N, C-alpha and C positions, 0 to 999 in steps of 0.2 A: 374799758378791756377790749382786746383785739377780737374781731370775729373768729368763730370757730367753725370747723366742718359740721360738728354735731347741731350747734344752734340755728344753723342756716339750712339743714337738711329737710327735704320734703319728697313725697311721691306723688304722683297723678297718673291716671290711666290715660293715655294718649293713644286712642284708636284701640288696636289690638294688644298693644305692649303696655306694660307699667314702666314708666320711666322715673328715675331718681333724679333730683336737681337740687342745687343750693340756690337760695335767693337772699338778697340783701339790698337796702337802699329804695328809694322811692323816684318818681319822676318818669321820664320816657324809658321804655324797656330796651335793654341791651342784653342780647342773648349771645354768650360766649360758648363756641363750640370747640371741643378739645381735639388733638391729634389722634391717630390711629395706632399707636405704639402699644405693646403689651402692657398692660396694667394701667392704661391711660384712664382718666375721668376729668370731669369739669374741675373739681377742686384741686386735683393734682396738677393740671395745667395752669390754673389762673389763680393760685392761693396767693400769689404775691401782688395780684391785681385787684382782687374783689373789693377790698376795703377802700382804696382810694377811688376806684370808679363808682362805688356805691354811694359816694358823696354827691354825685351828679345824676345817677340812673338808678333804675330798678333793675339790678343785675341778676340775670338768671345764667346759671351754670349747669346745663343739662348732661347727665351721662348718656351718650348714645346708646341705642340697642345694642346689646353684645358688650358692653363696657361698664365698669363701675358696679354700682348697685342697681342698674336697670336690668329688666328682663334680658335674656339671651336667647332670643327667637332664631328660627331658621330665616334667612332673609330670601326673598323671592325678588327676582329681577336685579336690576342695577342697584348698588350699594347706596349710590348717592341719592337716587330716587326714593329708596326706602327711608334713609335717614331724614331726607328733607320733609317727607310725609309725616314722619313720627314728630318733628319739631313743630309742623303746622298743627298737628292735633294736640300737642302739649300747649301751644298758645291758646287754642279754642279752649281748652279745659282750665286754664289758670287765667282767662280773660284778658289776653293781649291780642289786640287786633292788628297793631303794626309795631315794628321793632327795628332799632339798629342791630347789626350783627358784627362780631368779631370771630374769625375763625382760623385755627392754626392747622397746616397740613391737611390731614383729612377733614377738619372741621372747616378750612377755607374752601375746599371743594364742595363740601355740603352746603356752606353759606352761599357760593355762586349757584349751586343747582336749586336752592330755595328761591333765590331772586329769580331764576329763570322759570320755574314752576308755578311761583306764587308772587308775581312782580308786586302786586298791591298790597302784600303783607310785609314787604321789607323797605326800610329807609336807607340809610347810609351802610356801607359795607367796609369792613377792615379784613384783609386777608393776609396772613403770615406765611410765606412759603407755601401756598396752597398747593394741593395735590392735583389741581386742575391745570397745571402748567406743563409745558413740554421743554425740555431742556434743548438748546440748539447746538452746543458745543461739548458738553459733559458727556462722557461714555455712561451708559446705563446697564444694569442698575448700580446706583450709587452705593458707597460704601454703607450709608445708613439703611438703605433699602435691603441690602444683602443681610445685615444683622437682623432687620425686622423680620424678613421672610424665613430665616434660619432658626428663629427663637423656639419655635415649637417642634422643629424638626428632631429626629432621633439624635442623641438619647433624651431629648425633651427639654424643658426649661430648667435654667439653673441661676443661681446668684451671679455667677461669673458671666453668663450670657446676657443677664440684665444689666450688669455694670458696663460691659462691653457696648451694649445697645445705647444706654443712656449717655456714654461719653462721646457718641458721635452726635448728640443733641446740641452740645454747647461747645464754644471755642475754649473757655476757661473752665478746666475740670475742678479747680478749687471751689467754684460755686455748687457742686454737687454735695449732698449730704448724705450720711449713712441713712438717715431717717427716710429720705426720699427713695433711696434705692431699696430699702427693706419694705416700704409701703407698696412700691410699684411691683416688686416681686411677689408679694403676698397677693395682691390684687389679679396678678397675671395667672395664678395657679388655682383659682376657683375651680371647682369640680365640673360646673357647667362650661367653663371655657375650655377644660381639658378635653372635653367631648367634642368640641367644634370650635375652636378659636377663629375669630374674624380673619387673623393673619395667615392661617394654614392655606396651603395649595388647595385649588378647587373651590374656593369661596366665591360668591358672586363678585362679578367684575365691576371695577370702577369705570364708569362711563367717560367717553372722551369729551369732557365738557368744553375743552379748549376751542372746539370747532363752532360753539354756540355763543361764544363771549360777546360777539357783536350785538346779541340780542338783551344784553344786560345793560339797561339805561342808568342804573343806580350810581351816585357818586361813590367811588371806590378809592380806597387807600391800600396800596400794596406795600407791605413792610417785609424786607429781607435782611438776613444776615449775609454779609459778604462772604463769610466763610461756612455758609450752610453746607453740610456734607450729607444731606437727605434730599432736599429738593434746591439744586444748585441756582446761584442767583442769574444764570444766563437765562433761566425759565421766565424771568420777569419781562424780558424784552418782547416776547411775542404777547403776552398778556396786555402790556402797555399799547402795542400795536393794534389790538383787536377790542379791547374795551373801550366804549365810547366816552367815558368820563372818568379817568383814572389818573392817579399820580402815584409816585414811587419814592419810598424812603429806605435807604440803605444804611444799615448799622455796620461799622468796621469792627473787627475783632468780635465777630457775633455769629453763632451757629443757628440752628433750626428754632430755638426757642428765644426769640427776641424779648418775649413778655417776661421771661426769666433772667436772662443775663442783663438786659438793659431796663429794668423796672421801672425806675422812676421817669427816664426818658420816654419809655413806651406809655407809661399812664399819661403823661402830659401830652404826648403826640396824639393819642387816641382820642383824649377828651377835647383837646382842641379841635380836631377835624370833625368829630360828632356834634359839638355845640356849635361850630362855626356857621357863617351864612352858606 
């Protein structure tokens, strides 16, 4: 039987916040961190990857604070710092000393911040369109970022807004399902989120991690969709120049969700990178 969200669901007290996470498999720990769009969660982002990856790793899909089924606390200081600390506390609570990381968008930035703040707790890193990059040629904000920042703006969230946002995530819209859109919309209108969603203006800032990338010694695989309309591909060039040990894989006809649009290739690529020498 295929893995389900319900059967893999767990909670743990991670410092001051209670985090929800999904877990499957055994072996070396692999923590997959989701992006920051409305309604995002670990399972939502990686539902197509968890089963194949769990054949090789102990896969952990946390819901970051403010997302999914995790607590929705007020964030003090930089968001990446807060999220990285929460992941460290989760690792302490569930008995993980060191882990590989996969991070998409906001999760990519969190992954790199974790490697900077807790270098001895991280092994290899995989970052897909990470929020820690800086676009060299594309005007900002991008289409996807505009959709993201406007989602909770008056008159408030709607299914139409969710559909417009999710469509910027992928190149091939036929891969989107009504179930995905409905799940994301319902998750985005939880009462606690409506009081103070992470995407709303005035939220804690995302630190400029790109300035510190030269201090990330870990082997890093950068994955980008050539047609990313959220974090454009030219952001990879600065990261390649600054990260000491990085390689880049680009998928054509692919947007911001490489793990969703190029599922089989993504799973093989990540498994080979993490298990290789």
